[in-house]
PLY file of the C-alpha trace (Angstrom):
ply
format ascii 1.0
element vertex 261
property float x
property float y
property float z
element edge 260
property int vertex1
property int vertex2
end_header
-0.17 -0.06 0.08
0.80 3.29 -0.96
2.28 5.66 1.92
2.21 9.59 1.70
6.34 9.60 1.32
6.09 7.59 -1.66
3.49 9.77 -3.34
5.35 12.00 -5.92
5.89 15.37 -5.10
4.66 17.56 -8.52
0.86 17.91 -8.58
-1.19 16.45 -11.29
-3.95 19.00 -10.47
-4.68 22.01 -8.06
-7.94 23.41 -7.09
-7.38 26.93 -5.69
-9.73 28.53 -3.94
-12.69 27.00 -5.97
-16.56 28.83 -4.92
-19.56 28.16 -6.62
-23.27 29.71 -5.83
-26.48 29.01 -7.05
-28.39 32.08 -6.46
-28.08 32.39 -2.45
-26.80 28.88 -2.16
-23.25 28.44 -1.94
-22.33 25.07 -2.85
-18.82 25.61 -2.99
-16.71 28.22 -0.69
-12.82 28.70 -1.54
-12.17 25.09 -1.89
-8.47 23.60 -2.53
-7.51 20.66 -3.11
-3.87 19.03 -4.61
-4.33 15.66 -6.78
-0.92 13.82 -7.38
-0.50 11.01 -10.25
-0.78 7.63 -8.68
-3.25 8.93 -5.64
-6.33 8.42 -4.86
-8.08 11.22 -3.09
-11.56 9.79 -1.13
-13.69 12.43 -0.92
-16.71 11.95 1.42
-19.54 14.51 2.85
-22.85 14.31 3.37
-25.26 14.91 0.79
-25.39 18.58 -0.08
-22.04 18.96 1.10
-20.49 20.09 -2.35
-19.02 16.83 -3.63
-21.19 16.81 -6.59
-20.33 20.39 -7.86
-16.61 19.97 -7.03
-16.32 17.24 -9.83
-19.17 18.80 -12.25
-16.38 21.43 -12.33
-13.54 19.30 -12.83
-15.31 17.40 -15.86
-16.79 20.77 -17.59
-20.27 20.91 -16.68
-20.04 23.57 -14.00
-18.12 27.34 -14.47
-16.79 28.37 -10.94
-17.62 31.85 -9.80
-14.48 31.82 -8.22
-11.01 30.28 -7.97
-8.37 28.90 -10.42
-7.31 25.23 -11.36
-3.75 24.16 -12.48
-3.71 21.09 -14.71
0.37 19.62 -14.79
1.44 23.44 -13.50
-0.52 25.62 -15.89
-3.34 27.22 -15.22
-6.10 26.39 -17.20
-9.78 27.03 -18.12
-12.33 24.19 -18.01
-15.05 25.64 -19.85
-16.69 22.11 -21.07
-16.66 18.54 -21.01
-14.41 18.46 -24.01
-12.11 20.62 -22.58
-11.43 18.46 -19.46
-11.47 15.39 -21.72
-8.64 17.83 -23.59
-6.51 17.78 -20.26
-7.05 14.63 -19.88
-10.09 13.69 -17.19
-12.23 11.39 -17.63
-14.98 11.25 -15.24
-17.33 7.62 -14.68
-20.77 9.01 -13.14
-22.81 6.56 -11.22
-25.40 6.39 -14.19
-22.33 4.94 -16.56
-24.02 6.34 -19.74
-23.80 2.82 -21.16
-25.80 1.78 -24.40
-27.51 -1.90 -22.83
-27.88 -2.56 -26.69
-23.88 -2.40 -27.49
-21.71 -4.76 -26.69
-18.46 -4.13 -24.90
-16.19 -2.77 -27.51
-19.34 -1.35 -28.83
-19.44 0.57 -25.36
-15.77 1.30 -24.85
-15.38 2.52 -28.12
-18.76 4.94 -28.33
-18.26 7.93 -29.84
-14.50 7.06 -30.43
-15.64 4.02 -33.28
-12.50 2.66 -35.22
-13.65 3.37 -38.74
-12.79 0.76 -41.79
-13.81 3.18 -44.47
-16.80 5.69 -45.35
-18.29 7.02 -48.09
-20.38 10.48 -46.76
-22.14 9.40 -44.33
-22.11 5.92 -44.24
-19.15 4.02 -42.47
-18.28 0.46 -41.68
-17.15 0.14 -38.42
-13.83 -2.34 -37.71
-15.30 -4.57 -35.25
-12.58 -6.79 -35.50
-9.66 -3.80 -34.23
-12.07 -2.87 -31.86
-12.70 -5.80 -30.26
-8.36 -6.57 -30.02
-8.20 -3.61 -28.23
-11.04 -3.46 -25.89
-9.44 -6.94 -25.03
-6.10 -5.00 -24.37
-7.52 -2.56 -21.77
-9.24 -5.01 -19.90
-6.38 -7.18 -19.47
-4.19 -3.98 -18.55
-6.65 -3.68 -15.77
-7.23 -7.11 -14.74
-10.56 -7.27 -15.97
-11.85 -10.85 -17.29
-15.10 -11.09 -19.32
-16.67 -14.07 -20.40
-17.58 -12.50 -23.47
-16.81 -9.08 -25.15
-19.90 -9.90 -27.91
-22.59 -10.17 -24.57
-24.98 -7.24 -24.70
-23.33 -4.69 -21.68
-27.60 -4.84 -20.76
-27.05 -8.06 -19.58
-23.77 -7.78 -17.60
-23.68 -7.82 -13.78
-23.87 -4.65 -12.13
-19.96 -4.75 -11.43
-19.25 -5.87 -14.85
-21.27 -2.77 -15.90
-18.73 -0.71 -14.56
-15.46 -2.43 -15.09
-16.54 -1.56 -18.75
-17.50 2.54 -18.00
-13.78 3.01 -16.26
-12.03 0.93 -19.74
-14.11 3.19 -21.64
-12.36 5.96 -19.61
-8.87 4.46 -19.86
-9.21 4.21 -23.58
-8.42 7.91 -24.02
-5.36 7.23 -21.65
-6.15 10.03 -18.89
-3.73 11.38 -16.28
-7.26 12.26 -13.72
-9.73 9.51 -13.00
-13.00 11.12 -11.04
-15.46 7.89 -10.07
-19.05 8.98 -8.28
-19.83 6.32 -6.57
-18.34 3.59 -8.54
-19.48 0.81 -5.67
-23.28 2.02 -5.36
-25.98 -0.98 -5.75
-22.89 -3.70 -6.04
-23.15 -7.16 -4.59
-20.33 -7.63 -2.10
-17.95 -9.76 -4.42
-18.31 -7.29 -6.66
-17.41 -3.92 -4.47
-13.87 -6.09 -4.08
-13.24 -6.18 -7.31
-13.95 -2.64 -8.19
-11.69 -1.64 -5.39
-9.19 -3.97 -6.68
-9.37 -2.19 -9.98
-8.83 1.18 -8.41
-5.94 -0.12 -6.88
-5.05 -1.19 -10.90
-5.32 2.32 -12.15
-3.50 3.43 -9.39
-0.47 1.40 -10.45
-0.44 3.24 -14.10
0.08 6.46 -12.27
-3.13 7.49 -12.63
-4.30 10.04 -10.21
-7.66 9.12 -9.27
-10.81 10.76 -7.29
-12.65 8.25 -5.31
-16.37 9.09 -4.07
-18.48 7.04 -1.66
-20.73 7.21 1.23
-19.61 4.10 2.19
-16.20 5.21 4.71
-14.54 1.42 4.67
-14.36 1.64 0.92
-12.91 4.79 1.10
-10.65 3.85 3.53
-9.80 0.44 1.20
-8.61 2.29 -1.76
-7.84 6.50 -0.55
-4.46 8.00 0.10
-5.61 10.62 1.45
-9.24 11.67 2.19
-10.57 14.61 1.59
-13.98 15.61 3.98
-16.30 18.28 2.50
-19.11 20.18 4.68
-21.87 22.72 3.54
-19.05 23.01 0.75
-16.10 23.79 3.13
-13.28 21.63 2.63
-12.94 20.52 6.64
-10.54 17.88 6.41
-7.39 16.67 4.11
-5.98 13.66 6.23
-3.72 10.99 5.28
-5.34 7.60 5.41
-2.85 6.42 8.22
-3.36 9.42 10.23
-7.25 9.08 10.17
-10.11 6.70 11.38
-13.10 6.15 10.37
-14.67 7.84 13.39
-12.49 11.27 12.86
-13.94 11.22 9.18
-17.19 11.20 10.82
-17.01 13.52 13.24
-15.79 15.89 10.34
-18.62 15.38 8.24
-21.57 16.09 11.03
-19.45 19.12 12.61
-18.36 17.85 15.99
-14.71 18.75 14.95
-14.03 22.48 13.00
-12.43 22.97 9.94
-8.36 21.48 9.96
-5.96 23.01 8.27
-3.95 20.37 6.85
-2.96 19.53 3.28
-3.86 22.24 0.14
0 1
1 2
2 3
3 4
4 5
5 6
6 7
7 8
8 9
9 10
10 11
11 12
12 13
13 14
14 15
15 16
16 17
17 18
18 19
19 20
20 21
21 22
22 23
23 24
24 25
25 26
26 27
27 28
28 29
29 30
30 31
31 32
32 33
33 34
34 35
35 36
36 37
37 38
38 39
39 40
40 41
41 42
42 43
43 44
44 45
45 46
46 47
47 48
48 49
49 50
50 51
51 52
52 53
53 54
54 55
55 56
56 57
57 58
58 59
59 60
60 61
61 62
62 63
63 64
64 65
65 66
66 67
67 68
68 69
69 70
70 71
71 72
72 73
73 74
74 75
75 76
76 77
77 78
78 79
79 80
80 81
81 82
82 83
83 84
84 85
85 86
86 87
87 88
88 89
89 90
90 91
91 92
92 93
93 94
94 95
95 96
96 97
97 98
98 99
99 100
100 101
101 102
102 103
103 104
104 105
105 106
106 107
107 108
108 109
109 110
110 111
111 112
112 113
113 114
114 115
115 116
116 117
117 118
118 119
119 120
120 121
121 122
122 123
123 124
124 125
125 126
126 127
127 128
128 129
129 130
130 131
131 132
132 133
133 134
134 135
135 136
136 137
137 138
138 139
139 140
140 141
141 142
142 143
143 144
144 145
145 146
146 147
147 148
148 149
149 150
150 151
151 152
152 153
153 154
154 155
155 156
156 157
157 158
158 159
159 160
160 161
161 162
162 163
163 164
164 165
165 166
166 167
167 168
168 169
169 170
170 171
171 172
172 173
173 174
174 175
175 176
176 177
177 178
178 179
179 180
180 181
181 182
182 183
183 184
184 185
185 186
186 187
187 188
188 189
189 190
190 191
191 192
192 193
193 194
194 195
195 196
196 197
197 198
198 199
199 200
200 201
201 202
202 203
203 204
204 205
205 206
206 207
207 208
208 209
209 210
210 211
211 212
212 213
213 214
214 215
215 216
216 217
217 218
218 219
219 220
220 221
221 222
222 223
223 224
224 225
225 226
226 227
227 228
228 229
229 230
230 231
231 232
232 233
233 234
234 235
235 236
236 237
237 238
238 239
239 240
240 241
241 242
242 243
243 244
244 245
245 246
246 247
247 248
248 249
249 250
250 251
251 252
252 253
253 254
254 255
255 256
256 257
257 258
258 259
259 260
């Protein structure tokens, strides 16, 4: 397991003083966060804490009202989902956005299909090449599926999550945001997804892991960041934290702790 002194010092992404308001509601208030390559950040907080707003700013769905985002040391403007993806940020949302009637390669390459040849609007897809590359991605991540030709709608929840993460990996991302990746999964499937998170980290990918299940967060995270009412109230190295401590920050029993950026 990676400890804090093994994490590379150069940040991959830095969020500085990010604020976001919706009318009179302050969703984020001067939030700072640093993410390093190969580091898993566990992002936790009760409903309404600001987690979804923060990841939507990183993924380009929302524009911040205030603050700055740096990526690989450069100040960037993430104006839409395309600009987020162009930086190397991929987000896997809880609903996965898979097409149930397509097979595994069809979902992994959705919107980025490999074309064998085409005439005007007519295209012939290179399904063999897509299948080979899909299998390579699955093998890299240690994912085993009985058949790539199966419709994704017939797969289990854990297998569907694996397909969604494999689609994110296709672009060789530098940062992946996982939004409640174990929600509604059976216990065995949860274990497979957590192992997949460990595998992603070994590829030096930065990860933001969002979950309401603190035991899962402690299983995979290097640092645990707690949001409460739009503010970052704690940024804890896992080895120095406990579930009880994190819960106390979440519910406001302990006031904001000035730790990491």
